[in-house]
C-alpha positions as a printed NumPy array, in Angstrom:
array([[ -4.416,  -8.975, -38.133],
       [ -1.707,  -8.141, -40.928],
       [  1.115,  -6.084, -40.274],
       [  0.901,  -2.736, -41.796],
       [  4.867,  -1.979, -41.789],
       [  7.939,  -3.044, -40.517],
       [  8.968,   0.053, -38.839],
       [  7.621,   0.111, -35.308],
       [  8.001,   2.52 , -32.32 ],
       [ 11.349,   2.609, -30.521],
       [ 11.504,   4.263, -26.629],
       [ 13.611,   7.486, -27.23 ],
       [ 14.086,   8.356, -23.166],
       [ 16.754,   6.769, -20.834],
       [ 19.429,   4.551, -21.973],
       [ 19.51 ,   3.016, -25.552],
       [ 22.181,   0.607, -26.642],
       [ 23.567,   1.517, -29.896],
       [ 26.124,  -1.326, -29.76 ],
       [ 27.936,  -3.751, -27.41 ],
       [ 30.096,  -0.646, -26.064],
       [ 28.192,   2.443, -26.878],
       [ 25.009,   3.789, -25.231],
       [ 23.06 ,   6.935, -25.827],
       [ 21.348,   8.502, -22.927],
       [ 18.219,  10.968, -23.035],
       [ 16.563,  12.546, -20.294],
       [ 13.913,  15.371, -20.034],
       [ 15.179,  17.809, -17.261],
       [ 13.746,  21.393, -17.633],
       [ 14.347,  22.076, -14.309],
       [ 18.123,  21.325, -14.499],
       [ 20.661,  23.991, -15.888],
       [ 22.986,  20.954, -16.531],
       [ 22.968,  17.253, -16.556],
       [ 25.488,  14.805, -16.663],
       [ 25.576,  11.311, -16.683],
       [ 27.69 ,   9.104, -14.291],
       [ 28.572,   5.413, -14.628],
       [ 29.035,   3.614, -11.288],
       [ 32.206,   1.83 , -12.576],
       [ 35.603,   1.799, -10.802],
       [ 36.496,   4.954, -12.778],
       [ 33.459,   6.925, -11.754],
       [ 33.089,   7.799, -15.518],
       [ 31.159,  11.065, -15.898],
       [ 30.075,  12.864, -19.22 ],
       [ 28.037,  16.118, -19.644],
       [ 24.818,  15.692, -21.633],
       [ 24.11 ,  18.172, -24.366],
       [ 21.112,  20.47 , -23.954],
       [ 18.38 ,  19.918, -26.583],
       [ 15.072,  21.63 , -27.366],
       [ 12.179,  21.855, -24.648],
       [ 14.292,  20.727, -21.796],
       [ 15.75 ,  17.53 , -22.972],
       [ 19.298,  16.391, -22.593],
       [ 21.332,  13.998, -24.552],
       [ 24.581,  12.503, -25.027],
       [ 26.655,   9.195, -26.17 ],
       [ 28.958,   7.322, -24.054],
       [ 31.633,   4.568, -25.281],
       [ 33.183,   1.947, -23.24 ],
       [ 29.817,   0.937, -21.699],
       [ 27.087,  -1.675, -22.41 ],
       [ 24.219,  -3.655, -21.327],
       [ 24.194,  -4.122, -17.458],
       [ 26.47 ,  -0.801, -16.669],
       [ 24.777,   1.032, -13.685],
       [ 24.444,   4.688, -14.174],
       [ 22.96 ,   7.841, -12.485],
       [ 22.022,  11.233, -13.786],
       [ 23.675,  14.377, -11.842],
       [ 21.673,  17.467, -11.766],
       [ 23.444,  20.96 , -11.778],
       [ 26.338,  19.019, -10.177],
       [ 24.685,  18.222,  -6.936],
       [ 21.483,  15.833,  -7.301],
       [ 22.618,  12.249,  -7.926],
       [ 19.175,  10.471,  -9.363],
       [ 18.202,   7.17 , -11.018],
       [ 16.85 ,   7.498, -14.671],
       [ 13.288,   8.356, -14.519],
       [ 13.051,   6.237, -17.76 ],
       [ 15.099,   3.467, -16.248],
       [ 14.265,  -0.046, -17.707],
       [ 15.96 ,  -1.626, -14.634],
       [ 16.403,  -0.922, -11.035],
       [ 18.229,  -3.848,  -9.448],
       [ 19.063,  -2.504,  -6.225],
       [ 16.004,  -0.697,  -5.58 ],
       [ 14.223,   2.649,  -5.948],
       [ 16.948,   5.092,  -4.498],
       [ 20.018,   3.175,  -6.404],
       [ 21.418,   3.516,  -9.675],
       [ 19.435,   2.495, -12.875],
       [ 21.187,  -0.138, -15.158],
       [ 21.155,  -0.466, -19.01 ],
       [ 19.288,  -2.785, -20.712],
       [ 19.578,  -4.21 , -24.32 ],
       [ 15.636,  -4.764, -25.233],
       [ 17.105,  -6.918, -28.348],
       [ 18.907,  -9.396, -25.97 ],
       [ 15.908, -11.633, -25.187],
       [ 14.799, -14.09 , -27.648],
       [ 11.15 , -14.204, -28.122],
       [  9.48 , -17.18 , -29.972],
       [  6.122, -15.443, -30.105],
       [  6.132, -14.42 , -33.644],
       [  2.817, -15.782, -34.613],
       [  0.988, -14.744, -31.529],
       [ -1.909, -12.255, -32.472],
       [ -3.169, -11.348, -29.279],
       [ -7.109, -12.072, -28.351],
       [-10.227, -10.337, -29.421],
       [-12.01 ,  -8.606, -26.775],
       [-14.903, -10.977, -26.431],
       [-12.152, -13.904, -25.817],
       [-10.927, -12.707, -22.67 ],
       [-11.62 , -14.521, -19.616],
       [ -9.338, -12.748, -17.206],
       [ -7.335, -13.941, -14.275],
       [ -6.071, -10.943, -11.934],
       [ -2.798, -12.07 , -10.633],
       [ -0.536, -10.565,  -7.725],
       [  2.964, -11.95 ,  -8.647],
       [  4.694, -11.636,  -5.044],
       [  1.773, -13.637,  -3.479],
       [  0.765, -16.186,  -6.328],
       [  3.6  , -18.384,  -5.385],
       [  5.975, -19.093,  -2.5  ],
       [  8.745, -17.633,  -4.265],
       [  6.727, -14.555,  -5.621],
       [  8.575, -14.046,  -8.644],
       [  7.729, -14.003, -12.518],
       [  9.436, -17.326, -12.996],
       [  7.512, -19.167, -10.099],
       [  4.452, -18.652, -12.243],
       [  5.493, -20.443, -15.19 ],
       [  4.625, -23.967, -13.91 ],
       [  1.104, -22.928, -13.329],
       [  0.404, -21.579, -16.621],
       [ -0.89 , -24.841, -17.933],
       [ -3.077, -24.999, -15.026],
       [ -4.51 , -21.683, -15.743],
       [ -5.022, -22.144, -19.422],
       [ -5.946, -26.042, -19.578],
       [ -7.259, -26.82 , -16.333],
       [ -9.059, -23.58 , -15.243],
       [ -9.688, -22.327, -18.491],
       [ -8.967, -18.696, -18.534],
       [ -7.584, -16.996, -21.593],
       [ -5.593, -14.252, -19.989],
       [ -3.393, -13.577, -16.686],
       [ -3.853,  -9.642, -15.557],
       [ -0.921,  -8.825, -13.6  ],
       [ -0.984,  -6.351, -11.041],
       [  1.261,  -3.492, -11.432],
       [  4.795,  -4.509, -11.543],
       [  6.869,  -1.257, -12.076],
       [  9.696,  -0.685,  -9.39 ],
       [  8.305,  -0.04 ,  -6.074],
       [ 10.239,   0.571,  -2.7  ],
       [ 11.131,  -2.687,  -0.673],
       [  9.841,  -6.114,  -1.419],
       [  6.334,  -5.88 ,  -0.454],
       [  3.837,  -3.795,  -2.224],
       [  0.415,  -4.346,  -4.255],
       [  2.32 ,  -2.375,  -7.284],
       [  0.545,   0.89 ,  -6.787],
       [  3.447,   2.718,  -5.168],
       [  5.563,   2.067,  -8.071],
       [  8.046,   4.829,  -9.198],
       [ 10.042,   3.674, -12.163],
       [  7.189,   2.98 , -14.781],
       [  9.578,   1.596, -17.093],
       [ 11.145,  -0.816, -14.691],
       [  9.961,  -4.279, -13.906],
       [ 10.433,  -4.844, -10.014],
       [ 13.876,  -6.449,  -9.491],
       [ 12.507,  -8.618,  -6.604],
       [ 10.048, -10.309,  -9.136],
       [ 12.681, -10.844, -11.778],
       [ 13.311,  -7.656, -13.504],
       [ 13.183,  -7.345, -17.4  ],
       [ 14.408, -10.83 , -18.117],
       [ 11.673, -12.359, -15.903],
       [  8.924, -10.561, -17.126],
       [  9.625, -11.04 , -20.94 ],
       [ 10.186, -14.809, -19.935],
       [  6.698, -14.808, -18.556],
       [  4.887, -13.131, -21.316],
       [  6.807, -15.276, -23.637],
       [  5.834, -18.53 , -22.021],
       [  2.059, -17.241, -21.67 ],
       [  1.897, -16.705, -25.491],
       [  3.382, -20.292, -25.858],
       [  0.518, -21.63 , -23.83 ],
       [ -1.964, -19.603, -25.437],
       [ -2.563, -16.987, -22.74 ],
       [ -2.734, -13.309, -23.414],
       [ -0.994, -10.844, -20.953],
       [ -2.832,  -7.833, -19.598],
       [ -0.575,  -5.392, -17.435],
       [ -1.96 ,  -3.118, -14.695],
       [ -0.583,   0.327, -15.116],
       [ -0.808,   3.48 , -12.962],
       [ -0.711,   6.806, -14.769],
       [ -2.713,   8.878, -12.102],
       [  0.081,   9.141,  -9.654],
       [  3.57 ,   7.853,  -8.399],
       [  4.441,   6.31 ,  -5.335],
       [  5.838,   8.551,  -2.527],
       [  9.136,   6.874,  -1.881],
       [ 11.636,   6.895,  -4.638],
       [  9.744,   9.376,  -6.62 ],
       [ 12.387,  11.761,  -7.85 ],
       [ 10.601,  13.053, -11.036],
       [ 10.136,  16.433,  -9.693],
       [ 13.797,  17.081,  -9.72 ],
       [ 13.804,  16.737, -13.263],
       [ 10.752,  18.658, -14.518],
       [  6.82 ,  19.678, -13.832],
       [  5.766,  15.871, -13.962],
       [  3.218,  16.917, -11.605],
       [  0.577,  19.541, -10.577],
       [ -1.246,  21.116,  -7.615],
       [ -4.056,  22.084,  -9.793],
       [ -5.779,  18.697,  -9.026],
       [ -5.805,  16.262,  -6.057],
       [ -5.734,  12.364,  -5.937],
       [ -6.13 ,  10.336,  -3.064],
       [ -2.775,   8.697,  -3.444],
       [ -0.407,  11.509,  -4.345],
       [  0.213,  14.559,  -6.591],
       [ -1.931,  14.49 ,  -9.836],
       [ -0.041,  14.107, -12.999],
       [  0.313,  17.062, -15.209],
       [ -1.332,  16.155, -18.533],
       [ -2.868,  19.727, -19.425],
       [ -0.425,  22.423, -17.715],
       [  2.598,  24.065, -18.885],
       [  5.197,  21.631, -20.168],
       [  2.639,  18.936, -20.39 ],
       [  3.348,  17.92 , -23.862],
       [  6.565,  16.068, -22.702],
       [  4.77 ,  14.415, -19.708],
       [  2.282,  12.782, -22.004],
       [  5.03 ,  11.704, -24.253],
       [  6.779,  10.193, -21.121],
       [  3.291,   8.284, -20.128],
       [  2.272,   7.619, -23.788],
       [  6.013,   6.043, -24.318],
       [  5.575,   3.905, -21.497],
       [  2.236,   2.339, -22.625],
       [  3.999,   1.953, -26.035],
       [  7.   ,   0.409, -24.44 ],
       [  5.115,  -2.495, -22.824],
       [  3.517,  -3.381, -26.073],
       [  6.519,  -3.173, -28.011],
       [  9.359,  -4.396, -25.771],
       [  7.478,  -6.682, -23.594],
       [  4.697,  -7.863, -26.328],
       [  1.936,  -6.975, -23.486],
       [ -1.522,  -7.947, -25.102],
       [ -3.424,  -4.976, -23.144],
       [ -3.163,  -2.461, -20.346],
       [ -5.422,  -2.171, -17.371],
       [ -5.594,   1.708, -16.66 ],
       [ -5.801,   1.938, -12.64 ],
       [ -8.387,   4.706, -11.468],
       [ -8.728,   6.668, -14.445],
       [-11.118,   8.988, -12.512],
       [ -7.583,  10.025, -10.749],
       [ -6.352,  11.456, -14.25 ],
       [ -7.18 ,  15.008, -15.025],
       [ -7.039,  16.687, -18.359],
       [ -8.736,  19.528, -19.761],
       [ -6.936,  19.22 , -23.119],
       [ -8.855,  19.356, -26.468],
       [ -7.728,  15.603, -26.708],
       [ -7.879,  13.666, -23.422],
       [ -4.732,  11.896, -22.737],
       [ -7.059,   8.719, -22.562],
       [ -8.16 ,   9.346, -26.022],
       [ -4.381,   9.806, -27.359],
       [ -3.38 ,   7.057, -25.53 ],
       [ -5.935,   4.543, -27.087],
       [ -5.538,   6.128, -30.37 ],
       [ -1.486,   5.697, -29.87 ],
       [ -1.48 ,   2.083, -28.821],
       [ -4.37 ,   0.758, -31.4  ],
       [ -2.395,   2.385, -34.196],
       [  0.883,   0.739, -32.868],
       [ -0.695,  -2.724, -32.356],
       [ -2.028,  -2.424, -36.041],
       [  1.635,  -1.919, -37.476],
       [  2.881,  -4.868, -35.468],
       [ -0.22 ,  -6.987, -36.679],
       [ -1.745,  -7.811, -32.926],
       [ -4.814,  -6.927, -31.049],
       [ -4.047,  -4.552, -28.081],
       [ -6.827,  -3.936, -25.498],
       [ -7.016,  -0.955, -23.518],
       [ -9.251,  -1.597, -20.415],
       [-10.037,   1.191, -17.862],
       [-10.786,   1.23 , -14.054],
       [-13.056,   4.017, -13.417],
       [-15.466,   5.082, -10.529],
       [-17.225,   7.481, -12.609],
       [-19.685,   5.151, -14.642],
       [-19.233,   7.125, -17.792],
       [-19.449,   5.419, -20.852],
       [-17.418,   7.855, -22.701],
       [-14.5  ,   6.294, -21.82 ],
       [-15.374,   3.164, -24.233],
       [-17.441,   4.932, -26.716],
       [-15.685,   5.56 , -30.06 ],
       [-14.111,   9.033, -30.616],
       [-16.423,   9.529, -33.553],
       [-19.504,   9.369, -30.999],
       [-17.456,  11.992, -28.71 ],
       [-15.824,   9.107, -26.533],
       [-12.199,   8.195, -25.706],
       [-12.031,   4.814, -27.577],
       [-10.793,   2.434, -24.907],
       [-11.767,  -1.17 , -25.396],
       [-13.731,  -1.933, -22.041],
       [-13.968,  -0.75 , -18.44 ],
       [-14.62 ,  -2.558, -15.08 ],
       [-18.098,  -2.533, -13.764],
       [-17.941,  -1.869, -10.041],
       [-21.777,  -1.97 , -10.039],
       [-22.165,  -5.604, -10.971],
       [-19.456,  -6.47 ,  -8.026],
       [-21.558,  -4.213,  -5.436],
       [-24.963,  -5.818,  -6.679],
       [-23.779,  -9.587,  -6.556],
       [-21.92 ,  -8.761,  -3.187],
       [-24.856,  -7.258,  -1.178],
       [-27.313,  -9.873,  -2.457],
       [-25.035, -12.749,  -1.242],
       [-23.617, -11.061,   2.02 ],
       [-26.209,  -8.381,   3.098],
       [-23.823,  -5.802,   3.637],
       [-25.204,  -2.386,   3.42 ],
       [-22.55 ,  -0.051,   4.669],
       [-20.489,   2.447,   2.661],
       [-20.902,   2.525,  -1.065],
       [-22.93 ,  -0.838,  -0.376],
       [-25.851,   1.323,   0.676],
       [-26.808,   1.968,  -3.032],
       [-27.417,  -1.736,  -3.678],
       [-29.054,  -4.77 ,  -2.167],
       [-31.802,  -5.963,  -4.365],
       [-31.725,  -8.356,  -7.151],
       [-33.181,  -5.692,  -9.49 ],
       [-29.605,  -4.088,  -9.072],
       [-28.03 ,  -7.158, -10.518],
       [-30.652,  -7.699, -12.992],
       [-29.786,  -4.019, -14.215],
       [-26.14 ,  -4.686, -14.052],
       [-26.54 ,  -7.786, -16.463],
       [-29.238,  -6.069, -18.571],
       [-27.256,  -2.863, -19.458],
       [-23.889,  -2.651, -17.705],
       [-24.   ,   0.233, -15.118],
       [-26.756,   0.257, -12.568],
       [-26.301,   3.75 , -11.609],
       [-26.661,   5.661, -15.034],
       [-27.464,   9.018, -13.688],
       [-29.766,   8.205, -10.571],
       [-29.369,   9.643,  -7.348],
       [-26.876,   7.924,  -5.381],
       [-27.136,   7.908,  -1.453],
       [-23.602,   6.913,  -0.564],
       [-22.451,  10.145,  -2.818],
       [-25.277,  12.157,  -1.992],
       [-25.276,  13.206,  -5.74 ],
       [-26.421,  11.786,  -9.257],
       [-23.933,   9.225, -10.455],
       [-23.156,   7.912, -14.154],
       [-24.664,   8.236, -17.61 ],
       [-26.341,   6.026, -19.76 ],
       [-24.346,   2.731, -21.392],
       [-27.008,   2.51 , -23.894],
       [-25.241,   1.336, -27.187],
       [-22.238,  -0.171, -25.56 ],
       [-22.087,  -3.777, -25.912],
       [-21.962,  -5.98 , -22.992],
       [-18.19 ,  -7.326, -23.75 ],
       [-17.148,  -3.643, -22.908],
       [-17.751,  -4.163, -19.335],
       [-15.383,  -6.308, -17.281],
       [-17.512,  -8.023, -14.303],
       [-16.113,  -9.681, -11.247],
       [-17.649, -10.915,  -7.775],
       [-13.759, -10.484,  -6.486],
       [-10.763,  -8.358,  -7.193],
       [ -7.478,  -7.139,  -5.327],
       [ -9.557,  -3.796,  -4.345],
       [-12.845,  -5.63 ,  -3.258],
       [-10.901,  -8.169,  -1.082],
       [ -7.927,  -6.166,   0.042],
       [ -9.756,  -3.055,   0.737],
       [-11.698,  -4.709,   3.72 ],
       [-10.546,  -4.589,   7.185],
       [ -8.899,  -7.945,   7.224],
       [ -8.721,  -8.757,   3.494],
       [-11.391, -11.746,   3.758],
       [-12.397, -13.238,   0.704],
       [-16.078, -14.345,  -0.352],
       [-14.815, -17.905,   0.853],
       [-14.703, -16.763,   4.528],
       [-18.174, -15.537,   4.531],
       [-20.082, -17.665,   2.057],
       [-20.905, -21.574,   2.01 ],
       [-19.569, -23.599,  -1.089],
       [-23.177, -23.687,  -2.676],
       [-23.449, -19.847,  -2.369],
       [-19.968, -19.463,  -3.989],
       [-21.173, -21.606,  -6.784],
       [-24.166, -19.253,  -7.675],
       [-21.664, -16.113,  -7.517],
       [-19.259, -18.065,  -9.779],
       [-22.045, -18.729, -12.228],
       [-23.441, -14.962, -11.941],
       [-19.653, -13.801, -13.452],
       [-19.065, -16.544, -15.748],
       [-22.253, -16.792, -17.178],
       [-22.67 , -12.94 , -17.828],
       [-22.332, -11.579, -21.333],
       [-19.635,  -9.354, -20.18 ],
       [-16.015,  -9.954, -19.708],
       [-15.52 , -12.199, -16.521],
       [-12.684, -11.725, -14.277],
       [-11.519, -13.953, -11.422],
       [ -9.026, -12.869,  -8.62 ],
       [ -6.296, -15.706,  -8.159],
       [ -7.56 , -18.561,  -6.149],
       [-11.394, -17.562,  -6.612],
       [-11.571, -20.61 ,  -8.895],
       [-11.189, -23.17 ,  -6.07 ],
       [-12.217, -20.759,  -3.369],
       [ -9.156, -19.856,  -1.87 ],
       [ -9.216, -19.143,   2.088],
       [ -6.155, -17.157,   2.459],
       [ -6.753, -13.339,   2.882],
       [ -5.488, -10.543,   0.271],
       [ -4.43 ,  -7.968,   2.789],
       [ -2.742,  -4.783,   2.039],
       [  1.229,  -4.729,   2.4  ],
       [  3.967,  -2.213,   2.218],
       [  7.561,  -2.401,   2.623],
       [  8.527,   1.575,   2.684],
       [ 11.964,   2.464,   4.121],
       [ 10.577,   5.964,   5.789],
       [  9.028,   5.416,   9.259],
       [  6.912,   8.31 ,   9.09 ],
       [  5.479,   7.155,   5.711],
       [  4.713,   3.602,   7.136],
       [  2.787,   5.259,   9.982],
       [  0.941,   7.592,   7.645],
       [ -0.135,   4.571,   5.655],
       [ -1.28 ,   2.732,   8.701],
       [ -3.498,   5.547,  10.096],
       [ -4.733,   6.177,   6.525],
       [ -5.979,   2.786,   6.412],
       [ -7.815,   2.936,   9.633],
       [ -9.384,   6.201,   8.586],
       [-10.57 ,   4.673,   5.157],
       [-12.636,   2.039,   6.645],
       [-14.616,   4.103,   9.318],
       [-17.367,   4.515,   7.093],
       [-17.762,   0.626,   6.723],
       [-18.232,   0.298,  10.582],
       [-15.115,  -2.032,  10.697],
       [-13.114,  -2.159,  13.675],
       [ -9.916,  -0.243,  13.065],
       [ -8.072,  -2.76 ,  15.543],
       [ -8.877,  -5.572,  13.368],
       [ -6.7  ,  -3.978,  10.528],
       [ -3.426,  -5.783,  10.019],
       [ -0.263,  -3.958,  10.009],
       [  0.788,  -3.369,   6.378],
       [  4.317,  -3.067,   7.213],
       [  4.64 ,  -6.526,   9.078],
       [  5.908,  -8.906,   6.936],
       [  3.407, -11.554,   8.006],
       [  0.529,  -9.585,   6.403],
       [  2.213, -10.54 ,   3.051],
       [  2.778, -14.087,   4.082],
       [ -0.774, -14.485,   5.063],
       [ -1.926, -13.417,   1.551],
       [ -0.11 , -15.929,  -0.277],
       [ -1.916, -18.74 ,  -2.22 ],
       [ -1.916, -22.372,  -1.137],
       [ -2.56 , -23.791,  -4.363],
       [ -2.596, -27.249,  -2.737],
       [ -6.016, -26.302,  -1.606],
       [ -7.434, -27.083,  -5.215],
       [ -7.292, -30.715,  -4.88 ],
       [ -8.755, -30.851,  -1.508],
       [-12.733, -30.957,  -0.977],
       [-14.741, -28.823,  -1.135],
       [-12.326, -26.597,  -2.992],
       [-11.858, -29.173,  -5.846],
       [-15.662, -29.314,  -6.382],
       [-15.812, -25.556,  -7.011],
       [-12.8  , -25.598,  -9.254],
       [-14.654, -28.317, -11.347],
       [-17.648, -26.047, -10.939],
       [-15.568, -23.123, -12.409],
       [-14.035, -25.117, -15.063],
       [-17.697, -26.436, -16.267],
       [-19.   , -22.819, -16.454],
       [-15.886, -21.749, -18.351],
       [-16.21 , -24.595, -20.907],
       [-19.984, -23.723, -21.36 ],
       [-18.766, -20.095, -22.036],
       [-16.634, -20.993, -24.748],
       [-18.959, -22.832, -26.972],
       [-22.142, -22.218, -28.799],
       [-24.968, -21.637, -28.074],
       [-23.741, -19.246, -25.396],
       [-20.7  , -18.   , -27.306],
       [-22.963, -16.994, -30.458],
       [-25.798, -15.703, -28.365],
       [-23.477, -13.384, -26.584],
       [-22.465, -11.665, -29.781],
       [-26.169, -10.856, -30.789],
       [-27.758,  -7.688, -30.119],
       [-28.674,  -6.595, -26.571],
       [-32.275,  -7.36 , -27.389],
       [-32.047, -10.681, -27.331],
       [-30.962, -10.763, -23.567],
       [-33.968, -10.566, -21.033],
       [-33.587, -10.549, -17.159],
       [-36.239, -11.184, -14.534],
       [-35.564, -10.279, -10.898],
       [-38.022, -12.362,  -8.622],
       [-37.234, -10.618,  -5.38 ],
       [-39.657, -12.693,  -3.164],
       [-37.908, -15.894,  -4.081],
       [-34.511, -14.266,  -4.554],
       [-34.21 , -15.86 ,  -7.941],
       [-32.773, -14.225, -11.047],
       [-33.844, -15.698, -14.564],
       [-31.673, -14.804, -17.665],
       [-32.747, -15.494, -21.194],
       [-30.705, -15.346, -24.263],
       [-31.955, -15.668, -27.682],
       [-35.079, -14.852, -29.95 ],
       [-37.546, -16.219, -32.064],
       [-37.112, -20.315, -32.782],
       [-33.488, -20.42 , -32.86 ],
       [-30.866, -21.337, -30.082],
       [-31.387, -19.986, -26.658],
       [-30.465, -20.466, -23.29 ],
       [-32.365, -19.916, -19.697],
       [-29.923, -19.19 , -16.6  ],
       [-31.424, -19.524, -13.216],
       [-29.567, -17.933, -10.199],
       [-31.107, -18.7  ,  -6.987],
       [-29.751, -16.609,  -3.78 ],
       [-32.302, -17.987,  -1.317],
       [-30.867, -19.948,   1.633],
       [-33.974, -21.964,   1.526],
       [-35.589, -24.123,  -1.178],
       [-38.171, -22.128,  -2.983],
       [-41.057, -22.521,  -5.592],
       [-40.805, -20.12 ,  -8.311],
       [-43.806, -19.558, -10.726],
       [-42.44 , -18.747, -14.08 ],
       [-44.148, -17.364, -17.085],
       [-41.626, -16.721, -19.603],
       [-39.761, -17.276, -21.687],
       [-42.406, -19.866, -23.116],
       [-41.076, -23.261, -24.467],
       [-39.406, -26.358, -23.199],
       [-36.133, -26.131, -21.713],
       [-33.532, -29.053, -21.031],
       [-31.059, -28.673, -18.073],
       [-27.468, -28.61 , -19.25 ],
       [-25.689, -27.512, -15.993],
       [-26.578, -28.159, -12.574],
       [-24.618, -26.708,  -9.561],
       [-26.571, -29.289,  -7.447],
       [-25.279, -32.46 ,  -9.212],
       [-23.144, -34.781,  -7.778],
       [-20.499, -33.901, -10.011],
       [-19.997, -30.441,  -8.215],
       [-19.867, -32.147,  -4.95 ],
       [-23.7  , -31.97 ,  -4.208],
       [-24.63 , -35.672,  -3.632],
       [-27.896, -35.67 ,  -1.98 ],
       [-29.053, -32.354,  -2.595],
       [-32.334, -31.217,  -4.223],
       [-31.647, -30.987,  -7.925],
       [-33.19 , -28.595, -10.417],
       [-35.835, -30.265, -12.775],
       [-33.995, -31.708, -15.969],
       [-36.84 , -30.264, -17.903],
       [-39.055, -27.026, -17.595],
       [-41.929, -26.496, -19.811],
       [-43.094, -22.964, -19.302],
       [-46.516, -21.486, -20.538],
       [-48.026, -18.126, -20.211],
       [-50.42 , -19.292, -17.498],
       [-47.302, -20.004, -15.484],
       [-45.23 , -23.031, -14.553],
       [-44.162, -23.589, -11.23 ],
       [-40.316, -24.552, -10.674],
       [-38.994, -26.07 ,  -7.593],
       [-35.509, -24.856,  -6.873],
       [-33.052, -25.86 ,  -4.29 ],
       [-31.487, -23.398,  -1.888],
       [-28.432, -21.51 ,  -3.753],
       [-29.453, -22.828,  -6.899],
       [-27.643, -22.416, -10.225],
       [-28.322, -24.012, -13.542],
       [-28.227, -23.496, -17.255],
       [-31.257, -24.868, -19.635],
       [-31.062, -24.945, -23.23 ],
       [-34.304, -24.762, -25.441],
       [-35.439, -28.19 , -26.276],
       [-35.064, -29.157, -29.866]])
């Protein structure tokens, strides 16, 4: 993508380095009658900021530079960190630090980003991916992710500064400050730079629906939040009430900040169903338009991906069609359909799923619930995804929520056999959608991923404990099984053991994952998935528990994928797609640790009268049209 112009966006909030010894401070604080900045040096240097229009305060200080610690003083009384702090080296309650964004030496000038259909996502929690739990500790594993596993992008769970040292990231309270314990601004930039050198894109999970409860001082400055709406996690952000223009400016600036100062390739917007906005132009539409425009100026591709519980295709429809223009959204329906088929669970929201037909619908069109009645919600749910290409839906069998929001945070590897895990992997990685793996899934990591916090307020810690117990009641899980989120051991249990990837049966599952991704990246699959949805047909054989998926049309290249979820061998009578099909990949191969197991036939010739096909238990195979 060619660069349109040299002039790019610059953050106009917080501390801006004008020279090595001069810093401009700018803050929005309409609730304050006066604002000064206090430098945390031996002299306790302090200077009043000048009021500006619409509640802003601004001033320039000499004699300080990058690394200087500072606070704002509101009305001579409240000493507060900067809402737009780039760095909180000593935590959420301590002073902010001045950062010079030009100090880091980038070497990724030729990196253009990735097209949407090139994304194979790997969701990663910085604190538990390695023993050290830092950005730097991820660096030695980038070649493994890119060259061995084959993913094309890492998706970092939120890194905005949160209280303490243990958190999933959704309690962040300084949206512009990368977590100090992970390595702060320099560490994150080094990680992104190294990813681009390796050929990996970086998607960053950002939280624009709420801020965490501890260290959240924004309300002392201005009406960032509103009581007109409620979220399950905290006060709703004020995107459409009085003074909301400046709130929007703050969060839009945050999105641009990650793209420009950190070279981030895409944003994953957390739980957008918790973003409330009745403005004529929804904040999500404005965010997409703003970020995409800046990406064009930079000559880069930047993706905006939403997490949503609404099954609302307007999120990813173009603005010209009444949508918000986001690039893609997570599809929980795919997860629920796969999960219920392989585990048999039916409680909570899983009661809406449970048949292979649900999975077939997810593959065929995206949403399973596109306006039908949902028993778990006791109302109709979703709207039609018609017209939206498959690449706009991110699919997964596991992610941080679907593992961590179980009572004990158990992964599918704790519930399923190695052969069943292969079928699940094939369902995700051979789908026409954007596949996402959760860290360690590629080799069947057995460590749980549990919920952990490190709040300093004992009352808040207890509230979180009780909230977790109440949340799981409708799933029928025993509250006594839920680990203490405040116990440091909860995080330690959640760390990956990457050494497992070289041990059987984990190594066999890793080889299977690698083979699936290699197939995904090359023709005929790659080209077929770019074709119209009409070339995709799916059949669900409920009795035999087999799903058949066909891509292609006419006499050209075509593939047939067979996914067997039965615990026993079955004989399947296939009437279509008519023709001869040669097996190209079979999970029952000895290459994938299945020596001695029944294999799929090497060739299947399907006639309209019906052709019996013998399939082993938990079968997964890809066939290509015989030449």
